[in-house]
C-alpha positions as CSV (number, residue, x, y, z in Angstrom):
1,M,12.7,-9.6,12.3
2,T,14.6,-8.7,9.2
3,L,13.0,-9.2,5.7
4,L,15.9,-10.6,3.7
5,S,14.6,-11.1,0.2
6,F,11.5,-11.3,-2.0
7,A,11.1,-13.6,-5.1
8,P,8.2,-12.4,-7.2
9,S,6.2,-14.6,-9.5
10,G,5.8,-12.3,-12.5
11,W,2.0,-11.8,-12.4
12,G,-0.6,-10.2,-10.3
13,W,-4.0,-8.5,-10.2
14,T,-5.7,-5.3,-9.1
15,A,-9.5,-5.1,-8.5
16,N,-12.2,-2.8,-7.5
17,I,-14.4,-4.8,-5.1
18,P,-17.8,-3.3,-4.6
19,G,-18.3,-2.1,-1.0
20,F,-14.5,-2.0,-0.4
21,G,-12.1,0.9,-0.7
22,L,-12.0,4.6,0.0
23,L,-14.5,5.7,-2.8
24,T,-17.0,2.9,-2.6
25,D,-19.9,5.3,-3.2
26,Q,-18.4,6.5,-6.5
27,F,-17.2,3.1,-7.8
28,K,-20.0,0.6,-7.3
29,E,-19.2,-1.7,-10.2
30,P,-16.4,-4.4,-10.1
31,G,-13.2,-3.9,-12.0
32,L,-10.2,-6.1,-12.7
33,H,-6.7,-5.6,-14.2
34,I,-4.3,-8.5,-14.7
35,W,-0.6,-7.6,-14.5
36,K,2.4,-9.3,-16.0
37,Y,6.0,-8.3,-15.2
38,D,9.6,-9.5,-15.5
39,S,10.3,-11.3,-12.2
40,Q,14.0,-11.1,-12.7
41,A,14.6,-7.6,-14.1
42,M,11.6,-6.1,-12.2
43,T,11.1,-3.5,-14.9
44,P,8.0,-1.4,-14.4
45,A,4.7,-3.2,-15.1
46,M,2.5,-2.1,-18.0
47,Y,-0.9,-0.5,-17.4
48,G,-3.0,0.4,-20.5
49,P,-1.6,2.6,-23.2
50,G,1.6,4.2,-22.0
51,G,1.4,3.5,-18.3
52,R,4.4,1.9,-16.5
53,V,4.2,1.2,-12.8
54,P,7.5,0.9,-10.9
55,L,7.6,-2.2,-8.7
56,K,8.5,-2.7,-5.0
57,P,7.6,-6.1,-3.6
58,F,6.5,-6.2,0.1
59,C,4.1,-8.1,2.3
60,G,0.8,-6.5,3.1
61,T,0.0,-8.9,6.0
62,I,2.5,-9.7,8.6
63,G,2.1,-10.2,12.3
64,L,1.8,-12.3,15.4
65,A,-1.2,-13.8,17.2
66,P,-3.3,-11.7,19.6
67,A,-3.7,-12.9,23.2
68,E,-7.5,-12.8,23.2
69,A,-9.1,-16.2,22.7
70,G,-10.9,-17.3,19.5
71,Q,-10.5,-17.0,15.8
72,H,-9.6,-13.6,14.5
73,S,-9.5,-12.1,11.0
74,I,-6.3,-10.3,10.0
75,V,-8.6,-7.4,8.9
76,P,-8.5,-5.0,10.7
77,P,-4.8,-4.9,11.8
78,R,-4.1,-4.9,15.5
79,R,-1.2,-3.9,17.8
80,V,0.5,-7.3,16.9
81,G,0.3,-6.5,13.2
82,G,-1.9,-8.2,10.6
83,N,-3.2,-6.6,7.4
84,M,-1.2,-3.3,7.8
85,D,-0.5,-2.8,4.1
86,I,2.6,-0.7,4.7
87,R,4.6,-0.4,1.4
88,D,7.9,0.0,3.2
89,I,7.9,-3.4,5.0
90,S,10.0,-4.6,2.1
91,E,13.5,-6.0,1.5
92,G,16.0,-5.0,4.2
93,T,13.4,-3.7,6.6
94,E,13.7,-4.5,10.3
95,L,10.2,-5.0,11.8
96,Y,9.5,-5.1,15.5
97,L,6.2,-6.6,16.8
98,P,4.7,-6.9,20.2
99,V,4.5,-10.5,21.4
100,E,1.3,-11.4,23.2
101,V,1.4,-15.3,23.2
102,K,4.0,-17.9,23.8
103,G,6.0,-18.6,20.6
104,G,4.6,-15.5,18.9
105,L,2.8,-17.6,16.2
106,F,4.1,-15.5,13.3
107,S,2.3,-15.4,9.9
108,V,2.8,-13.6,6.7
109,G,1.0,-13.2,3.4
110,D,-0.9,-10.8,1.1
111,T,2.2,-10.1,-0.9
112,H,2.2,-7.2,-3.4
113,A,4.5,-6.3,-6.3
114,A,3.6,-2.6,-5.8
115,Q,1.3,-0.3,-3.8
116,G,0.7,3.3,-3.1
117,D,0.5,4.6,0.4
118,G,-3.1,4.2,1.4
119,E,-4.1,1.4,-1.0
120,V,-7.1,3.5,-1.8
121,C,-9.2,1.1,-3.9
122,G,-8.6,-1.7,-1.5
123,T,-6.1,-3.7,-3.6
124,A,-2.6,-3.2,-4.8
125,I,-0.7,-5.4,-7.4
126,E,-1.7,-8.5,-5.6
127,S,1.0,-11.0,-6.5
128,P,2.3,-14.4,-5.4
129,I,5.7,-13.8,-3.9
130,S,8.1,-15.9,-1.8
131,L,10.1,-14.3,0.9
132,A,12.9,-15.0,3.4
133,A,13.2,-13.5,6.8
134,K,15.2,-14.0,10.0
135,F,14.0,-13.6,13.6
136,D,15.3,-12.3,16.8
137,L,13.6,-12.0,20.2
138,V,14.1,-8.6,21.9
139,K,13.3,-9.1,25.6
140,G,11.9,-6.2,27.6
141,A,11.0,-4.1,24.5
142,N,7.5,-3.5,25.7
143,L,6.2,-2.2,22.4
144,K,2.8,-0.7,22.2
145,F,2.5,-1.0,18.5
146,P,4.6,-2.3,15.5
147,R,7.6,-0.2,14.5
148,F,10.2,-0.7,11.7
149,T,13.5,0.6,10.3
150,T,14.0,0.8,6.6
151,A,17.3,-0.1,4.9
152,G,17.4,3.0,2.8
153,P,15.3,5.4,0.7
154,V,11.7,4.4,0.4
155,S,10.3,6.2,-2.7
156,R,13.3,6.3,-5.0
157,H,11.5,4.0,-7.5
158,L,8.8,6.7,-7.9
159,D,10.7,10.0,-7.5
160,A,12.5,10.4,-10.9
161,K,10.0,12.7,-12.7
162,G,8.3,14.4,-9.8
163,Y,4.6,14.2,-8.9
164,E,1.1,15.5,-9.8
165,V,-0.6,16.4,-6.5
166,T,-4.2,17.0,-5.6
167,T,-5.5,18.0,-2.2
168,G,-8.5,17.7,0.1
169,I,-9.2,20.2,2.8
170,S,-11.7,19.3,5.6
171,P,-12.2,19.1,9.3
172,D,-12.5,15.3,8.8
173,L,-9.3,13.5,7.6
174,M,-11.3,10.8,5.8
175,E,-13.3,13.4,3.9
176,G,-10.1,15.2,3.0
177,A,-8.6,11.9,1.8
178,R,-11.6,11.1,-0.3
179,A,-11.5,14.6,-1.9
180,A,-7.8,14.3,-2.7
181,V,-8.2,10.9,-4.4
182,S,-11.3,12.0,-6.3
183,G,-9.4,15.0,-7.6
184,M,-6.6,12.8,-8.8
185,V,-9.0,10.4,-10.5
186,D,-10.5,13.3,-12.3
187,L,-7.1,14.6,-13.3
188,L,-5.8,11.3,-14.7
189,T,-9.1,10.7,-16.5
190,K,-8.7,14.1,-18.3
191,Q,-5.0,13.9,-18.9
192,H,-4.7,10.3,-20.1
193,K,-8.1,9.5,-21.5
194,M,-8.7,6.7,-19.0
195,K,-11.9,5.4,-17.6
196,P,-12.5,6.7,-14.0
197,I,-12.3,3.1,-12.6
198,E,-9.0,2.6,-14.4
199,A,-7.6,5.8,-12.9
200,Y,-8.9,4.8,-9.4
201,M,-7.2,1.4,-9.5
202,L,-4.0,3.0,-10.8
203,C,-4.0,5.4,-7.9
204,S,-4.2,2.5,-5.5
205,V,-1.0,0.8,-6.9
206,C,1.3,3.8,-7.2
207,G,-0.1,7.0,-5.7
208,D,0.5,8.1,-2.1
209,L,-1.9,9.7,0.4
210,R,-0.2,12.1,2.8
211,I,-1.4,14.2,5.7
212,S,0.2,17.5,4.8
213,E,-1.2,19.5,7.7
214,I,-3.0,18.5,10.9
215,V,-2.5,21.6,13.2
216,D,-4.3,24.5,11.6
217,M,-7.7,23.8,13.1
218,P,-10.4,23.3,12.2
219,N,-9.4,22.2,8.7
220,W,-6.7,19.6,7.9
221,V,-5.0,19.1,4.5
222,V,-4.6,15.7,2.9
223,S,-2.6,15.4,-0.3
224,F,-2.5,12.7,-3.0
225,Y,0.8,12.3,-4.8
226,F,0.8,10.6,-8.2
227,P,4.3,9.8,-9.7
228,R,4.8,11.4,-13.1
229,V,7.2,8.6,-14.0
230,V,4.3,6.3,-14.7
231,F,3.5,8.2,-17.9
232,E,6.9,9.6,-18.9
C-alpha cells in the first residue's frame, strides 16, 4: 500500500503511563502534556519555555489480521503489522505486509503528529489524524515480515542544528538503551532546567534511539540522539 496523505487535527497529547515505557522504574508517577499546533502550516509544536518540536505525521498502528483464531490485541506487533510505531511510515511511504487471511482485513490507527525512534516513554504526540491510502496486491511476494520504502529523506525535519548524543554500553541492548535515555534525561534536565519527567516525555516525541555497534562483543553500544533544533 502507499500512504498518500495525512490531515492532522491540530492537537494531541503525550503521557507517562505508570508501568509502561523504557524507564518505568525511574518514572512511577503519571505525567501529561497537551499539545496544540497549526494543522495547516505544521510549524513545530511548543513544549514548555523555548522548546519547539518539528512535526511529522504518521500512523503508529497499521497492519492486517493474523491467521490464528480468536481476538488479538495490536500490542505487541506481529509479522502482519500492528502497533509497530515506525516514524517513517508516513506520507509517500510504500508499505508491504504479509497477508495471512482472505481479504487481508486491513486496519490503521494510533496516529501521531511526531515521534522519536523508540517512543521511549510509551507515547508520542498522540493526535487524531485522517489519512488516505491506496492498495495493491502483490502475488507471490512471500514476505516474512513487513518492509517499506520511503519517499525521500526521513529525518530532515530534525537535522538542521545537529544533535546532542548520549550513549549506553552493555552486553544487553535493553540495558544499553536505558542508560542512553537516562543520560539524555539528565542532560536535558541540567541544560534546560526541566523536570526529569518533562525531559523523558520530550525524548519520546523527538529523540532517536540507535544501535551504534553490535559486533564488538561482549559489549554493544546504543546511542540516543536529541535534535538541537528543538531548543535553537
